[in-house]
C-alpha beads as a LAMMPS data file, in Angstrom:
LAMMPS data file: protein, C-alpha beads

409 atoms
408 bonds

1 atom types
1 bond types

-500.0 500.0 xlo xhi
-500.0 500.0 ylo yhi
-500.0 500.0 zlo zhi

Masses

1 110.0

Atoms # bond

1 1 1 -282.983 372.672 -310.642
2 1 1 -279.986 370.383 -310.281
3 1 1 -280.566 367.801 -307.580
4 1 1 -276.926 368.076 -306.571
5 1 1 -277.753 371.638 -305.476
6 1 1 -281.212 370.962 -304.004
7 1 1 -281.434 371.702 -300.279
8 1 1 -282.966 368.408 -299.185
9 1 1 -281.986 365.492 -296.961
10 1 1 -284.176 362.540 -297.843
11 1 1 -284.597 359.738 -295.311
12 1 1 -285.079 356.000 -295.816
13 1 1 -287.305 355.684 -292.737
14 1 1 -289.687 358.175 -291.085
15 1 1 -289.039 359.374 -287.514
16 1 1 -290.762 357.253 -284.853
17 1 1 -293.058 360.070 -283.740
18 1 1 -294.693 360.486 -287.165
19 1 1 -298.275 359.231 -287.338
20 1 1 -300.259 359.798 -290.524
21 1 1 -299.145 358.739 -294.004
22 1 1 -298.737 362.367 -295.088
23 1 1 -296.637 363.142 -292.006
24 1 1 -294.311 360.195 -292.676
25 1 1 -293.860 360.926 -296.379
26 1 1 -293.525 364.706 -296.165
27 1 1 -290.837 364.313 -293.490
28 1 1 -289.017 361.501 -295.311
29 1 1 -288.966 363.452 -298.580
30 1 1 -287.856 366.588 -296.683
31 1 1 -290.761 368.771 -297.704
32 1 1 -291.285 369.895 -294.093
33 1 1 -289.215 370.342 -290.949
34 1 1 -290.650 370.255 -287.432
35 1 1 -289.573 373.136 -285.199
36 1 1 -291.914 372.482 -282.250
37 1 1 -295.095 370.553 -281.539
38 1 1 -297.573 371.660 -284.203
39 1 1 -295.110 374.097 -285.795
40 1 1 -293.530 373.206 -289.148
41 1 1 -291.165 374.916 -291.553
42 1 1 -291.572 374.458 -295.296
43 1 1 -288.349 373.441 -297.038
44 1 1 -287.698 374.103 -300.755
45 1 1 -289.716 371.139 -302.065
46 1 1 -292.577 371.889 -299.682
47 1 1 -292.530 375.582 -300.522
48 1 1 -292.884 374.795 -304.217
49 1 1 -295.986 372.680 -303.576
50 1 1 -297.393 375.314 -301.217
51 1 1 -296.928 378.066 -303.820
52 1 1 -298.742 375.993 -306.443
53 1 1 -301.671 375.409 -304.083
54 1 1 -301.709 379.099 -303.184
55 1 1 -301.769 380.107 -306.853
56 1 1 -304.735 377.807 -307.556
57 1 1 -306.681 379.228 -304.624
58 1 1 -305.802 382.851 -305.435
59 1 1 -306.991 382.480 -309.036
60 1 1 -310.288 380.949 -307.954
61 1 1 -310.919 383.618 -305.313
62 1 1 -310.124 386.374 -307.792
63 1 1 -312.479 384.773 -310.318
64 1 1 -315.253 385.075 -307.705
65 1 1 -314.563 388.807 -307.532
66 1 1 -312.610 388.588 -304.296
67 1 1 -310.136 391.385 -303.567
68 1 1 -306.976 390.399 -301.728
69 1 1 -305.944 392.006 -298.450
70 1 1 -303.337 391.268 -295.780
71 1 1 -304.538 391.440 -292.188
72 1 1 -302.082 391.376 -289.305
73 1 1 -301.863 388.642 -286.692
74 1 1 -301.730 390.828 -283.559
75 1 1 -305.393 391.619 -282.921
76 1 1 -306.132 394.073 -280.054
77 1 1 -308.051 392.677 -277.090
78 1 1 -310.820 395.281 -277.489
79 1 1 -311.871 393.872 -280.885
80 1 1 -312.179 390.340 -279.487
81 1 1 -314.176 391.720 -276.564
82 1 1 -316.751 393.333 -278.863
83 1 1 -317.922 389.870 -279.925
84 1 1 -317.178 388.130 -276.626
85 1 1 -314.587 385.857 -278.179
86 1 1 -311.680 387.060 -276.024
87 1 1 -312.777 384.430 -273.501
88 1 1 -315.118 382.145 -275.484
89 1 1 -313.282 381.173 -278.676
90 1 1 -312.222 377.519 -278.916
91 1 1 -309.361 376.672 -279.072
92 1 1 -308.453 379.599 -276.790
93 1 1 -306.333 382.428 -278.150
94 1 1 -302.595 382.723 -277.927
95 1 1 -302.309 385.954 -275.943
96 1 1 -299.382 388.362 -275.871
97 1 1 -298.607 391.708 -274.226
98 1 1 -296.473 394.524 -275.557
99 1 1 -293.999 396.382 -273.339
100 1 1 -296.759 398.817 -272.330
101 1 1 -298.984 396.046 -271.026
102 1 1 -301.475 396.174 -273.897
103 1 1 -302.972 392.754 -274.698
104 1 1 -303.360 391.150 -278.105
105 1 1 -304.713 387.840 -279.339
106 1 1 -302.819 386.167 -282.184
107 1 1 -305.327 385.799 -284.987
108 1 1 -306.807 382.324 -285.317
109 1 1 -309.433 383.856 -287.588
110 1 1 -310.173 387.443 -288.647
111 1 1 -313.916 388.120 -288.450
112 1 1 -313.459 390.926 -285.918
113 1 1 -310.651 392.590 -287.865
114 1 1 -312.404 392.527 -291.229
115 1 1 -315.709 393.700 -289.728
116 1 1 -313.959 396.626 -288.049
117 1 1 -312.333 397.631 -291.344
118 1 1 -315.624 397.399 -293.235
119 1 1 -317.771 399.247 -290.675
120 1 1 -315.498 402.273 -291.018
121 1 1 -315.873 402.340 -294.802
122 1 1 -319.243 400.959 -295.938
123 1 1 -322.210 403.323 -295.520
124 1 1 -324.726 402.471 -298.252
125 1 1 -326.286 399.565 -300.131
126 1 1 -324.495 401.024 -303.152
127 1 1 -321.219 399.774 -301.655
128 1 1 -322.512 396.181 -301.623
129 1 1 -321.900 393.335 -302.274
130 1 1 -318.161 392.671 -302.159
131 1 1 -315.730 390.093 -300.826
132 1 1 -312.214 390.322 -299.396
133 1 1 -309.735 387.491 -298.965
134 1 1 -306.261 386.873 -297.641
135 1 1 -303.724 384.040 -297.521
136 1 1 -302.007 384.513 -294.208
137 1 1 -300.622 382.995 -290.996
138 1 1 -303.035 381.794 -288.329
139 1 1 -302.421 380.649 -284.756
140 1 1 -304.547 378.022 -282.992
141 1 1 -303.822 377.096 -279.385
142 1 1 -304.608 373.411 -279.912
143 1 1 -304.551 371.151 -276.864
144 1 1 -302.831 368.445 -278.895
145 1 1 -301.128 368.872 -282.259
146 1 1 -301.179 365.675 -284.338
147 1 1 -300.783 364.163 -287.786
148 1 1 -298.064 366.475 -289.032
149 1 1 -299.760 369.243 -291.040
150 1 1 -303.251 367.921 -290.255
151 1 1 -303.543 369.561 -286.827
152 1 1 -301.061 372.323 -286.074
153 1 1 -300.661 375.432 -283.949
154 1 1 -299.373 377.774 -286.654
155 1 1 -300.500 377.512 -290.251
156 1 1 -301.407 379.436 -293.398
157 1 1 -305.074 379.814 -294.267
158 1 1 -307.026 381.382 -297.065
159 1 1 -309.984 383.177 -295.535
160 1 1 -312.594 384.921 -297.658
161 1 1 -315.191 387.288 -296.156
162 1 1 -318.265 388.469 -298.054
163 1 1 -320.635 391.349 -297.269
164 1 1 -324.226 391.679 -298.495
165 1 1 -327.426 393.659 -298.059
166 1 1 -329.675 390.595 -297.761
167 1 1 -329.704 386.958 -296.750
168 1 1 -330.793 386.002 -300.274
169 1 1 -327.742 387.652 -301.835
170 1 1 -325.402 386.152 -299.222
171 1 1 -326.707 382.610 -299.774
172 1 1 -326.334 382.956 -303.563
173 1 1 -322.693 383.888 -303.059
174 1 1 -322.305 381.042 -300.561
175 1 1 -323.311 378.570 -303.275
176 1 1 -320.868 380.158 -305.735
177 1 1 -318.030 379.686 -303.258
178 1 1 -318.965 376.025 -302.757
179 1 1 -318.683 375.468 -306.526
180 1 1 -315.354 377.283 -306.536
181 1 1 -314.099 375.026 -303.748
182 1 1 -314.967 371.937 -305.779
183 1 1 -312.873 373.359 -308.647
184 1 1 -309.958 374.013 -306.286
185 1 1 -310.019 370.482 -304.941
186 1 1 -310.307 368.954 -308.407
187 1 1 -307.208 370.882 -309.526
188 1 1 -305.456 369.573 -306.428
189 1 1 -306.277 365.971 -307.322
190 1 1 -308.996 365.497 -304.679
191 1 1 -312.660 364.490 -304.661
192 1 1 -314.090 365.933 -301.443
193 1 1 -317.500 365.354 -299.927
194 1 1 -319.419 368.510 -298.983
195 1 1 -321.148 367.841 -295.659
196 1 1 -323.563 369.778 -293.482
197 1 1 -321.614 370.837 -290.415
198 1 1 -321.713 372.431 -286.988
199 1 1 -320.511 376.065 -287.235
200 1 1 -318.820 375.821 -283.833
201 1 1 -317.473 379.015 -282.274
202 1 1 -317.345 380.777 -285.654
203 1 1 -321.141 380.794 -285.628
204 1 1 -323.880 381.291 -288.188
205 1 1 -326.960 379.302 -289.140
206 1 1 -325.531 377.552 -292.220
207 1 1 -322.233 375.716 -292.475
208 1 1 -320.599 373.159 -294.772
209 1 1 -317.284 371.327 -294.580
210 1 1 -315.325 369.848 -297.464
211 1 1 -314.139 366.456 -296.319
212 1 1 -311.517 364.213 -297.898
213 1 1 -312.310 360.603 -297.049
214 1 1 -309.242 359.074 -295.394
215 1 1 -308.674 356.365 -292.762
216 1 1 -306.308 358.717 -290.915
217 1 1 -308.863 361.540 -290.665
218 1 1 -309.991 362.703 -287.235
219 1 1 -313.512 363.668 -288.355
220 1 1 -316.412 361.269 -288.865
221 1 1 -318.969 361.860 -291.600
222 1 1 -322.239 360.160 -292.481
223 1 1 -322.993 359.605 -296.168
224 1 1 -326.290 358.392 -297.620
225 1 1 -325.807 355.455 -299.940
226 1 1 -328.837 356.462 -302.011
227 1 1 -329.138 360.263 -302.420
228 1 1 -325.531 361.034 -301.281
229 1 1 -326.575 363.481 -298.558
230 1 1 -323.686 363.948 -296.145
231 1 1 -323.318 365.326 -292.635
232 1 1 -320.731 365.639 -289.899
233 1 1 -321.282 363.273 -286.955
234 1 1 -320.635 366.244 -284.624
235 1 1 -323.862 367.840 -285.876
236 1 1 -325.913 364.723 -286.624
237 1 1 -325.244 362.532 -283.567
238 1 1 -326.508 358.954 -283.402
239 1 1 -328.642 359.043 -286.568
240 1 1 -328.763 355.985 -288.820
241 1 1 -331.339 357.078 -291.414
242 1 1 -330.837 359.804 -294.053
243 1 1 -332.871 362.923 -293.157
244 1 1 -333.589 363.527 -296.866
245 1 1 -334.574 360.134 -298.294
246 1 1 -334.737 357.811 -295.253
247 1 1 -332.114 355.448 -296.722
248 1 1 -329.288 353.986 -294.637
249 1 1 -326.181 355.985 -293.761
250 1 1 -322.565 354.851 -293.747
251 1 1 -319.856 356.354 -291.539
252 1 1 -316.411 357.314 -292.864
253 1 1 -313.265 358.835 -291.370
254 1 1 -312.296 362.067 -293.106
255 1 1 -310.036 365.112 -293.135
256 1 1 -311.685 368.521 -292.972
257 1 1 -309.968 370.523 -295.717
258 1 1 -312.225 373.571 -296.092
259 1 1 -315.150 375.217 -294.322
260 1 1 -317.915 377.618 -295.377
261 1 1 -320.087 379.661 -293.002
262 1 1 -323.153 381.805 -293.595
263 1 1 -322.620 384.184 -290.674
264 1 1 -325.671 386.343 -291.134
265 1 1 -325.437 389.330 -288.780
266 1 1 -323.573 387.669 -285.894
267 1 1 -320.463 389.848 -286.128
268 1 1 -321.870 392.893 -287.861
269 1 1 -324.615 393.290 -285.240
270 1 1 -322.193 392.867 -282.321
271 1 1 -319.793 395.403 -283.832
272 1 1 -322.268 397.905 -285.241
273 1 1 -321.486 397.341 -288.927
274 1 1 -324.494 398.971 -290.586
275 1 1 -325.557 400.511 -293.903
276 1 1 -328.411 402.568 -295.326
277 1 1 -330.706 400.392 -297.466
278 1 1 -332.666 401.289 -300.626
279 1 1 -335.526 402.695 -298.543
280 1 1 -333.205 404.915 -296.516
281 1 1 -333.372 402.727 -293.418
282 1 1 -330.446 401.599 -291.269
283 1 1 -329.710 397.881 -291.685
284 1 1 -327.078 395.445 -290.447
285 1 1 -324.577 393.980 -292.899
286 1 1 -325.027 390.304 -293.782
287 1 1 -321.808 388.269 -293.858
288 1 1 -320.279 384.975 -294.929
289 1 1 -316.803 383.530 -294.396
290 1 1 -314.929 380.722 -296.113
291 1 1 -311.631 379.088 -295.116
292 1 1 -309.067 376.672 -296.533
293 1 1 -305.967 375.634 -294.593
294 1 1 -303.144 375.321 -297.126
295 1 1 -300.917 373.040 -295.067
296 1 1 -303.772 370.711 -294.237
297 1 1 -304.769 370.693 -297.906
298 1 1 -301.199 369.722 -298.808
299 1 1 -301.364 366.858 -296.308
300 1 1 -304.780 365.763 -297.605
301 1 1 -303.380 365.622 -301.153
302 1 1 -300.654 363.240 -299.958
303 1 1 -303.134 361.147 -297.958
304 1 1 -305.158 360.643 -301.144
305 1 1 -302.241 360.353 -303.594
306 1 1 -299.497 357.940 -302.528
307 1 1 -298.336 354.345 -302.706
308 1 1 -295.836 352.212 -300.784
309 1 1 -292.931 353.939 -302.530
310 1 1 -293.879 357.537 -301.804
311 1 1 -295.945 360.533 -302.860
312 1 1 -297.777 360.825 -306.203
313 1 1 -298.300 364.565 -306.712
314 1 1 -301.105 365.709 -309.043
315 1 1 -299.629 367.735 -311.899
316 1 1 -300.918 371.187 -310.884
317 1 1 -299.432 371.077 -307.378
318 1 1 -296.241 369.042 -307.966
319 1 1 -292.925 370.686 -307.028
320 1 1 -291.606 370.041 -310.568
321 1 1 -293.092 368.811 -313.843
322 1 1 -290.355 366.313 -314.694
323 1 1 -287.719 364.397 -312.764
324 1 1 -284.824 363.884 -315.187
325 1 1 -282.374 361.161 -314.142
326 1 1 -278.900 360.778 -315.626
327 1 1 -277.445 357.260 -315.521
328 1 1 -273.925 357.926 -316.713
329 1 1 -274.703 359.801 -319.938
330 1 1 -273.901 363.329 -318.818
331 1 1 -273.688 365.021 -322.221
332 1 1 -277.078 363.792 -323.443
333 1 1 -278.684 364.439 -320.050
334 1 1 -277.343 368.011 -319.899
335 1 1 -278.747 368.724 -323.340
336 1 1 -282.152 367.288 -322.414
337 1 1 -282.160 369.353 -319.211
338 1 1 -281.435 372.600 -321.039
339 1 1 -283.917 371.839 -323.832
340 1 1 -286.721 371.046 -321.406
341 1 1 -286.026 374.206 -319.431
342 1 1 -285.999 376.293 -322.593
343 1 1 -289.394 374.794 -323.479
344 1 1 -290.815 376.028 -320.171
345 1 1 -290.781 372.660 -318.408
346 1 1 -289.935 372.791 -314.689
347 1 1 -287.282 370.094 -314.212
348 1 1 -285.550 368.506 -311.248
349 1 1 -282.372 367.094 -312.798
350 1 1 -280.671 364.285 -310.866
351 1 1 -277.108 364.962 -311.953
352 1 1 -275.525 363.318 -308.889
353 1 1 -272.665 361.031 -309.820
354 1 1 -272.212 359.299 -306.455
355 1 1 -275.704 357.743 -306.337
356 1 1 -276.636 354.385 -307.836
357 1 1 -279.530 353.923 -310.251
358 1 1 -281.520 352.185 -307.507
359 1 1 -281.004 355.052 -305.082
360 1 1 -282.033 357.616 -307.685
361 1 1 -285.196 355.708 -308.595
362 1 1 -286.167 355.231 -304.930
363 1 1 -285.778 358.945 -304.203
364 1 1 -287.691 359.871 -307.347
365 1 1 -290.604 357.678 -306.251
366 1 1 -290.511 359.167 -302.759
367 1 1 -290.549 362.789 -303.988
368 1 1 -293.386 361.950 -306.368
369 1 1 -292.918 364.274 -309.377
370 1 1 -295.507 363.361 -312.072
371 1 1 -293.032 362.344 -314.813
372 1 1 -289.701 360.528 -314.637
373 1 1 -287.307 360.702 -317.596
374 1 1 -284.237 358.458 -317.601
375 1 1 -281.304 358.768 -319.971
376 1 1 -278.836 355.882 -319.971
377 1 1 -276.495 353.993 -322.253
378 1 1 -279.319 351.555 -323.043
379 1 1 -281.798 354.281 -324.032
380 1 1 -279.223 356.149 -326.122
381 1 1 -278.699 353.075 -328.276
382 1 1 -282.167 353.864 -329.583
383 1 1 -281.536 357.621 -329.471
384 1 1 -284.289 357.736 -326.860
385 1 1 -285.158 358.278 -323.208
386 1 1 -287.243 356.154 -320.862
387 1 1 -290.375 357.944 -319.712
388 1 1 -292.649 356.861 -316.864
389 1 1 -295.655 358.496 -315.202
390 1 1 -295.333 358.333 -311.403
391 1 1 -298.946 357.169 -311.175
392 1 1 -298.459 354.232 -313.586
393 1 1 -296.307 351.114 -313.877
394 1 1 -295.804 351.211 -317.644
395 1 1 -292.603 352.552 -319.198
396 1 1 -292.408 354.334 -322.536
397 1 1 -289.467 354.809 -324.856
398 1 1 -289.555 358.298 -326.353
399 1 1 -287.203 359.552 -329.040
400 1 1 -284.991 362.387 -327.833
401 1 1 -286.264 364.594 -330.661
402 1 1 -289.812 364.154 -329.276
403 1 1 -288.875 364.678 -325.632
404 1 1 -290.236 368.218 -325.577
405 1 1 -293.707 367.067 -326.644
406 1 1 -294.832 366.243 -323.123
407 1 1 -298.479 366.312 -324.115
408 1 1 -297.817 363.160 -326.233
409 1 1 -296.063 361.137 -323.519

Bonds

1 1 1 2
2 1 2 3
3 1 3 4
4 1 4 5
5 1 5 6
6 1 6 7
7 1 7 8
8 1 8 9
9 1 9 10
10 1 10 11
11 1 11 12
12 1 12 13
13 1 13 14
14 1 14 15
15 1 15 16
16 1 16 17
17 1 17 18
18 1 18 19
19 1 19 20
20 1 20 21
21 1 21 22
22 1 22 23
23 1 23 24
24 1 24 25
25 1 25 26
26 1 26 27
27 1 27 28
28 1 28 29
29 1 29 30
30 1 30 31
31 1 31 32
32 1 32 33
33 1 33 34
34 1 34 35
35 1 35 36
36 1 36 37
37 1 37 38
38 1 38 39
39 1 39 40
40 1 40 41
41 1 41 42
42 1 42 43
43 1 43 44
44 1 44 45
45 1 45 46
46 1 46 47
47 1 47 48
48 1 48 49
49 1 49 50
50 1 50 51
51 1 51 52
52 1 52 53
53 1 53 54
54 1 54 55
55 1 55 56
56 1 56 57
57 1 57 58
58 1 58 59
59 1 59 60
60 1 60 61
61 1 61 62
62 1 62 63
63 1 63 64
64 1 64 65
65 1 65 66
66 1 66 67
67 1 67 68
68 1 68 69
69 1 69 70
70 1 70 71
71 1 71 72
72 1 72 73
73 1 73 74
74 1 74 75
75 1 75 76
76 1 76 77
77 1 77 78
78 1 78 79
79 1 79 80
80 1 80 81
81 1 81 82
82 1 82 83
83 1 83 84
84 1 84 85
85 1 85 86
86 1 86 87
87 1 87 88
88 1 88 89
89 1 89 90
90 1 90 91
91 1 91 92
92 1 92 93
93 1 93 94
94 1 94 95
95 1 95 96
96 1 96 97
97 1 97 98
98 1 98 99
99 1 99 100
100 1 100 101
101 1 101 102
102 1 102 103
103 1 103 104
104 1 104 105
105 1 105 106
106 1 106 107
107 1 107 108
108 1 108 109
109 1 109 110
110 1 110 111
111 1 111 112
112 1 112 113
113 1 113 114
114 1 114 115
115 1 115 116
116 1 116 117
117 1 117 118
118 1 118 119
119 1 119 120
120 1 120 121
121 1 121 122
122 1 122 123
123 1 123 124
124 1 124 125
125 1 125 126
126 1 126 127
127 1 127 128
128 1 128 129
129 1 129 130
130 1 130 131
131 1 131 132
132 1 132 133
133 1 133 134
134 1 134 135
135 1 135 136
136 1 136 137
137 1 137 138
138 1 138 139
139 1 139 140
140 1 140 141
141 1 141 142
142 1 142 143
143 1 143 144
144 1 144 145
145 1 145 146
146 1 146 147
147 1 147 148
148 1 148 149
149 1 149 150
150 1 150 151
151 1 151 152
152 1 152 153
153 1 153 154
154 1 154 155
155 1 155 156
156 1 156 157
157 1 157 158
158 1 158 159
159 1 159 160
160 1 160 161
161 1 161 162
162 1 162 163
163 1 163 164
164 1 164 165
165 1 165 166
166 1 166 167
167 1 167 168
168 1 168 169
169 1 169 170
170 1 170 171
171 1 171 172
172 1 172 173
173 1 173 174
174 1 174 175
175 1 175 176
176 1 176 177
177 1 177 178
178 1 178 179
179 1 179 180
180 1 180 181
181 1 181 182
182 1 182 183
183 1 183 184
184 1 184 185
185 1 185 186
186 1 186 187
187 1 187 188
188 1 188 189
189 1 189 190
190 1 190 191
191 1 191 192
192 1 192 193
193 1 193 194
194 1 194 195
195 1 195 196
196 1 196 197
197 1 197 198
198 1 198 199
199 1 199 200
200 1 200 201
201 1 201 202
202 1 202 203
203 1 203 204
204 1 204 205
205 1 205 206
206 1 206 207
207 1 207 208
208 1 208 209
209 1 209 210
210 1 210 211
211 1 211 212
212 1 212 213
213 1 213 214
214 1 214 215
215 1 215 216
216 1 216 217
217 1 217 218
218 1 218 219
219 1 219 220
220 1 220 221
221 1 221 222
222 1 222 223
223 1 223 224
224 1 224 225
225 1 225 226
226 1 226 227
227 1 227 228
228 1 228 229
229 1 229 230
230 1 230 231
231 1 231 232
232 1 232 233
233 1 233 234
234 1 234 235
235 1 235 236
236 1 236 237
237 1 237 238
238 1 238 239
239 1 239 240
240 1 240 241
241 1 241 242
242 1 242 243
243 1 243 244
244 1 244 245
245 1 245 246
246 1 246 247
247 1 247 248
248 1 248 249
249 1 249 250
250 1 250 251
251 1 251 252
252 1 252 253
253 1 253 254
254 1 254 255
255 1 255 256
256 1 256 257
257 1 257 258
258 1 258 259
259 1 259 260
260 1 260 261
261 1 261 262
262 1 262 263
263 1 263 264
264 1 264 265
265 1 265 266
266 1 266 267
267 1 267 268
268 1 268 269
269 1 269 270
270 1 270 271
271 1 271 272
272 1 272 273
273 1 273 274
274 1 274 275
275 1 275 276
276 1 276 277
277 1 277 278
278 1 278 279
279 1 279 280
280 1 280 281
281 1 281 282
282 1 282 283
283 1 283 284
284 1 284 285
285 1 285 286
286 1 286 287
287 1 287 288
288 1 288 289
289 1 289 290
290 1 290 291
291 1 291 292
292 1 292 293
293 1 293 294
294 1 294 295
295 1 295 296
296 1 296 297
297 1 297 298
298 1 298 299
299 1 299 300
300 1 300 301
301 1 301 302
302 1 302 303
303 1 303 304
304 1 304 305
305 1 305 306
306 1 306 307
307 1 307 308
308 1 308 309
309 1 309 310
310 1 310 311
311 1 311 312
312 1 312 313
313 1 313 314
314 1 314 315
315 1 315 316
316 1 316 317
317 1 317 318
318 1 318 319
319 1 319 320
320 1 320 321
321 1 321 322
322 1 322 323
323 1 323 324
324 1 324 325
325 1 325 326
326 1 326 327
327 1 327 328
328 1 328 329
329 1 329 330
330 1 330 331
331 1 331 332
332 1 332 333
333 1 333 334
334 1 334 335
335 1 335 336
336 1 336 337
337 1 337 338
338 1 338 339
339 1 339 340
340 1 340 341
341 1 341 342
342 1 342 343
343 1 343 344
344 1 344 345
345 1 345 346
346 1 346 347
347 1 347 348
348 1 348 349
349 1 349 350
350 1 350 351
351 1 351 352
352 1 352 353
353 1 353 354
354 1 354 355
355 1 355 356
356 1 356 357
357 1 357 358
358 1 358 359
359 1 359 360
360 1 360 361
361 1 361 362
362 1 362 363
363 1 363 364
364 1 364 365
365 1 365 366
366 1 366 367
367 1 367 368
368 1 368 369
369 1 369 370
370 1 370 371
371 1 371 372
372 1 372 373
373 1 373 374
374 1 374 375
375 1 375 376
376 1 376 377
377 1 377 378
378 1 378 379
379 1 379 380
380 1 380 381
381 1 381 382
382 1 382 383
383 1 383 384
384 1 384 385
385 1 385 386
386 1 386 387
387 1 387 388
388 1 388 389
389 1 389 390
390 1 390 391
391 1 391 392
392 1 392 393
393 1 393 394
394 1 394 395
395 1 395 396
396 1 396 397
397 1 397 398
398 1 398 399
399 1 399 400
400 1 400 401
401 1 401 402
402 1 402 403
403 1 403 404
404 1 404 405
405 1 405 406
406 1 406 407
407 1 407 408
408 1 408 409
């Protein structure tokens, strides 16, 4: 991609209303655009990062055996009423009516929808277990949107729902999902803490959150300094001693970036989702659900990976692999651009002639692509390019003939 053609308007200073580090940087680098309070558009750079995150999550969910579905946002009132959540869910639903006066709640989560689909199809233990997931828009009627992508009113979430014949089988799958989540976060450049949590209005007897420790986080977690047990302050109020080993606890601010729930039979019982077991008896389906907000995950990545100059994207989620900068040596830069592309390297090529070297470097640091390659008169004297990792201060001089061997940079 030529930067002269990139649809982006980078800013030297963040808007006054921006709060968190991720909000400031994502707006400055023009990854996101605010349309209303808690409602953001993804611009080309942001969409590239989002797609990379989505691909990581989709691969991990598929590896678990999850089958992808797409559930619609307009959920009929009658489904919400079956579980009592038409009036009890928190935050409350966004409600709409069609021209015939029929009421719908915009989906903030899809337990009712998926349970309705399953109850009309699953009849026997032979149909179990299985899991279904989607990556889809959600709507949350938050009282106060804040922190850019950290707390919004419309967002994309991956939600996975699993169905089992027993609690034992459901809990085994629950643990598999937790391991999968750790892999997802590692690939996204994060080291989350898995904490025992309050299930809230989603419900269930077992719940864990994946927290990214950050001073800008709205959640508070307690972590044992000895055995590393962790819990959300919302669930474990006013405790100072670890419930597992009796050692002292330390409190941290954090960003909730994923949530897992063992639902048991909460929704299946309320909605009559049953099956015939191995003894020929009617039983209630056992369920679990697991969510990751993609926008919030993007923000958490920035919160954990930045410096004073801008974002430092981990390689698997970065919008491009390489930021190639031409400093007045167009012919050599064009050749390097085409060669890198031909080698399968995703390149943002700063071919702009009206920008100074300082301006190009500042924007490159702000955007945060993992590798910066500079071709200038000085580097060409050595038939080389200057290579720098965004996460490091050191510069390397790499021969042009070796420029395609990125693994050796």
